[in-house]
C-alpha positions as CSV (number, residue, x, y, z in Angstrom):
1,M,35.4,-0.4,-18.8
2,L,31.9,-1.8,-19.6
3,Y,32.1,-4.6,-16.9
4,S,33.7,-2.0,-14.4
5,A,30.5,0.6,-14.8
6,L,28.1,-1.9,-14.4
7,S,29.6,-3.4,-11.3
8,Q,29.8,-0.1,-9.9
9,N,26.2,0.5,-10.4
10,D,25.4,-2.8,-8.9
11,S,27.2,-2.0,-5.8
12,R,25.3,1.7,-5.4
13,L,21.9,-0.2,-5.8
14,N,22.7,-2.8,-3.5
15,Y,23.6,-0.3,-0.8
16,Q,20.5,1.2,-1.2
17,I,18.5,-1.8,-0.8
18,A,20.6,-2.6,2.2
19,K,19.9,1.3,3.4
20,A,16.3,0.4,2.8
21,A,15.9,-2.9,4.4
22,R,18.0,-1.8,7.5
23,M,15.4,1.1,7.8
24,D,12.4,-1.2,7.2
25,S,14.0,-3.2,10.2
26,Y,14.3,-0.4,12.6
27,D,10.4,0.3,11.7
28,M,9.3,-3.4,12.3
29,R,11.4,-3.4,15.9
30,A,9.4,-0.6,17.0
31,I,6.3,-2.4,16.1
32,A,7.3,-5.3,17.8
33,L,8.2,-3.2,20.9
34,L,4.7,-1.6,20.9
35,T,2.8,-4.9,20.5
36,T,4.8,-6.4,23.2
37,F,4.2,-3.8,25.7
38,F,0.3,-4.1,25.3
39,L,0.0,-7.9,24.8
40,P,0.1,-8.7,28.7
41,G,-2.6,-6.2,29.6
42,T,-5.0,-7.3,26.7
43,F,-4.4,-11.1,27.9
44,V,-5.2,-10.4,31.6
45,A,-7.9,-8.3,30.5
46,T,-9.5,-11.0,28.2
47,F,-8.8,-14.1,30.4
48,F,-10.6,-12.3,33.6
49,S,-13.6,-11.7,31.2
50,A,-14.1,-15.3,30.1
51,G,-16.4,-15.7,33.3
52,V,-14.0,-17.6,35.1
53,F,-13.8,-14.8,38.0
54,S,-16.3,-13.6,39.7
55,F,-15.5,-10.1,41.6
56,G,-17.6,-8.7,44.1
57,G,-21.0,-8.2,42.8
58,Q,-20.9,-10.0,39.3
59,N,-22.5,-13.2,39.8
60,A,-22.2,-13.3,43.2
61,G,-25.4,-15.8,43.9
62,Q,-23.7,-18.2,41.2
63,S,-20.2,-18.5,42.2
64,T,-18.5,-21.4,44.2
65,A,-15.2,-21.3,46.2
66,S,-13.8,-23.5,43.3
67,N,-13.9,-21.2,40.7
68,S,-14.1,-17.6,41.9
69,M,-12.1,-14.4,43.1
70,V,-13.7,-12.0,45.6
71,S,-12.0,-8.7,45.5
72,K,-13.1,-5.5,46.2
73,T,-11.1,-3.8,44.1
74,P,-11.0,-5.8,40.3
75,M,-8.5,-3.1,38.9
76,M,-6.2,-3.4,41.3
77,V,-5.8,-7.2,40.7
78,Y,-5.4,-6.2,37.1
79,W,-2.6,-4.2,37.4
80,A,-1.1,-6.5,40.2
81,I,-0.7,-9.2,37.5
82,T,-0.6,-7.3,34.4
83,I,2.6,-4.7,35.6
84,P,5.1,-7.9,36.5
85,L,3.9,-10.0,33.5
86,T,4.3,-6.9,31.0
87,V,8.3,-6.2,32.4
88,V,8.5,-9.6,32.1
89,V,7.7,-9.9,28.7
90,V,9.4,-6.7,27.8
91,S,12.7,-7.6,29.8
92,S,12.2,-11.1,27.9
93,W,11.8,-9.2,24.3
94,V,15.3,-7.0,24.9
95,L,17.3,-9.9,25.8
96,W,16.4,-11.7,23.2
97,S,17.0,-9.0,20.6
98,R,20.7,-8.2,22.0
99,M,21.1,-11.7,21.7
100,H,20.1,-11.9,18.3
101,R,22.1,-8.6,17.5
102,R,24.9,-10.2,19.1
103,R,25.2,-13.2,17.4
104,D,24.4,-11.5,14.2
105,H,27.6,-9.2,14.7
106,A,29.2,-11.8,15.6
107,A,28.7,-13.5,12.0
108,D,29.6,-10.4,10.5
109,V,33.0,-10.1,11.9
110,E,33.3,-14.0,10.9
111,A,32.2,-13.1,7.4
112,G,34.8,-9.8,7.5
113,E,32.1,-7.6,7.1
114,E,32.7,-5.6,10.3
115,G,34.5,-2.8,8.3
116,A,31.7,-2.5,5.7
117,V,29.3,-1.9,9.0
118,K,31.4,1.0,10.7
119,I,31.8,2.9,7.4
120,E,28.2,2.5,6.7
121,R,27.5,3.4,10.3
122,A,29.9,6.5,9.6
123,K,28.1,7.6,6.6
124,T,24.6,8.0,8.5
125,M,25.5,9.6,11.3
Protein backbone atom coordinates (compact mmCIF):
# COMPACT_ATOMS: atom_id res chain seq x y z
CA MET A 1 0.00 0.00 0.00
CA LEU A 2 2.79 2.41 0.91
CA TYR A 3 4.71 1.49 -2.23
CA SER A 4 1.66 2.25 -4.39
CA ALA A 5 1.15 5.66 -2.79
CA LEU A 6 4.82 6.55 -3.21
CA SER A 7 4.73 5.38 -6.82
CA GLN A 8 1.69 7.55 -7.58
CA ASN A 9 3.33 10.54 -5.92
CA ASP A 10 6.49 9.99 -7.99
CA SER A 11 4.42 9.73 -11.17
CA ARG A 12 2.67 13.03 -10.44
CA LEU A 13 5.98 14.70 -9.69
CA ASN A 14 7.54 13.36 -12.91
CA TYR A 15 4.53 14.60 -14.88
CA GLN A 16 4.90 18.10 -13.40
CA ILE A 17 8.62 18.12 -14.20
CA ALA A 18 7.94 17.00 -17.79
CA LYS A 19 5.27 19.70 -18.18
CA ALA A 20 7.66 22.39 -16.87
CA ALA A 21 10.41 21.15 -19.19
CA ARG A 22 8.04 21.34 -22.17
CA MET A 23 7.11 24.95 -21.33
CA ASP A 24 10.80 25.80 -20.97
CA SER A 25 11.40 24.20 -24.35
CA TYR A 26 8.77 26.44 -25.95
CA ASP A 27 10.41 29.52 -24.44
CA MET A 28 13.84 28.46 -25.67
CA ARG A 29 12.48 27.90 -29.18
CA ALA A 30 11.00 31.40 -29.20
CA ILE A 31 14.33 32.89 -28.11
CA ALA A 32 16.16 30.86 -30.74
CA LEU A 33 13.79 32.04 -33.50
CA LEU A 34 14.12 35.67 -32.44
CA THR A 35 17.91 35.39 -32.38
CA THR A 36 17.92 33.64 -35.74
CA PHE A 37 15.81 36.43 -37.21
CA PHE A 38 18.23 39.20 -36.17
CA LEU A 39 21.52 37.34 -36.71
CA PRO A 40 21.92 37.91 -40.50
CA GLY A 41 21.28 41.66 -40.28
CA THR A 42 23.76 42.00 -37.44
CA PHE A 43 26.38 40.04 -39.35
CA VAL A 44 25.96 42.07 -42.54
CA ALA A 45 26.08 45.39 -40.66
CA THR A 46 29.23 44.32 -38.81
CA PHE A 47 30.84 43.09 -42.01
CA PHE A 48 30.17 46.37 -43.83
CA SER A 49 31.45 48.43 -40.91
CA ALA A 50 34.79 46.61 -40.89
CA GLY A 51 36.21 49.08 -43.41
CA VAL A 52 36.53 46.58 -46.23
CA PHE A 53 34.01 48.43 -48.38
CA SER A 54 33.80 52.09 -49.28
CA PHE A 55 30.41 53.51 -50.16
CA GLY A 56 30.71 56.67 -52.23
CA GLY A 57 31.98 59.59 -50.12
CA GLN A 58 33.46 57.54 -47.29
CA ASN A 59 37.23 57.19 -47.69
CA ALA A 60 36.87 58.05 -51.39
CA GLY A 61 40.50 59.15 -51.72
CA GLN A 62 41.82 55.96 -50.13
CA SER A 63 39.76 53.35 -51.95
CA THR A 64 41.05 51.14 -54.70
CA ALA A 65 39.17 48.97 -57.17
CA SER A 66 40.16 45.76 -55.37
CA ASN A 67 38.78 46.61 -51.92
CA SER A 68 35.89 48.99 -52.47
CA MET A 69 32.30 48.87 -53.56
CA VAL A 70 30.83 52.12 -54.84
CA SER A 71 27.08 52.53 -54.44
CA LYS A 72 24.81 55.54 -54.21
CA THR A 73 22.55 53.73 -51.76
CA PRO A 74 24.37 51.65 -49.16
CA MET A 75 21.07 50.79 -47.49
CA MET A 76 19.88 49.14 -50.70
CA VAL A 77 22.97 46.94 -50.69
CA TYR A 78 22.41 46.15 -47.01
CA TRP A 79 18.79 45.11 -47.56
CA ALA A 80 19.60 43.27 -50.80
CA ILE A 81 21.99 41.04 -48.86
CA THR A 82 20.21 40.90 -45.49
CA ILE A 83 16.71 39.92 -46.62
CA PRO A 84 17.70 36.84 -48.67
CA LEU A 85 20.22 35.82 -46.00
CA THR A 86 17.54 36.12 -43.31
CA VAL A 87 15.13 34.01 -45.35
CA VAL A 88 17.78 31.32 -45.81
CA VAL A 89 18.77 31.28 -42.12
CA VAL A 90 15.20 31.25 -40.75
CA SER A 91 14.15 28.59 -43.29
CA SER A 92 17.12 26.45 -42.31
CA TRP A 93 16.17 26.79 -38.64
CA VAL A 94 12.56 25.79 -39.36
CA LEU A 95 13.63 22.76 -41.42
CA TRP A 96 16.16 21.69 -38.78
CA SER A 97 13.54 22.06 -36.06
CA ARG A 98 10.97 20.00 -37.98
CA MET A 99 13.53 17.29 -38.71
CA HIS A 100 14.39 16.95 -35.02
CA ARG A 101 10.73 17.00 -33.99
CA ARG A 102 9.96 14.16 -36.42
CA ARG A 103 12.97 12.20 -35.19
CA ASP A 104 11.87 12.64 -31.57
CA HIS A 105 8.32 11.61 -32.44
CA ALA A 106 9.60 8.49 -34.21
CA ALA A 107 11.68 7.63 -31.15
CA ASP A 108 8.58 8.06 -28.94
CA VAL A 109 6.57 5.76 -31.20
CA GLU A 110 9.34 3.15 -31.08
CA ALA A 111 9.46 3.36 -27.29
CA GLY A 112 5.67 3.02 -27.06
CA GLU A 113 5.22 6.46 -25.54
CA GLU A 114 3.00 7.84 -28.27
CA GLY A 115 -0.19 7.20 -26.30
CA ALA A 116 1.15 9.04 -23.26
CA VAL A 117 2.05 12.04 -25.40
CA LYS A 118 -1.44 12.13 -26.97
CA ILE A 119 -3.10 11.95 -23.54
CA GLU A 120 -0.87 14.77 -22.25
CA ARG A 121 -1.67 16.94 -25.29
CA ALA A 122 -5.40 16.32 -24.84
CA LYS A 123 -5.18 17.42 -21.19
CA THR A 124 -3.39 20.65 -22.09
CA MET A 125 -5.85 21.65 -24.81
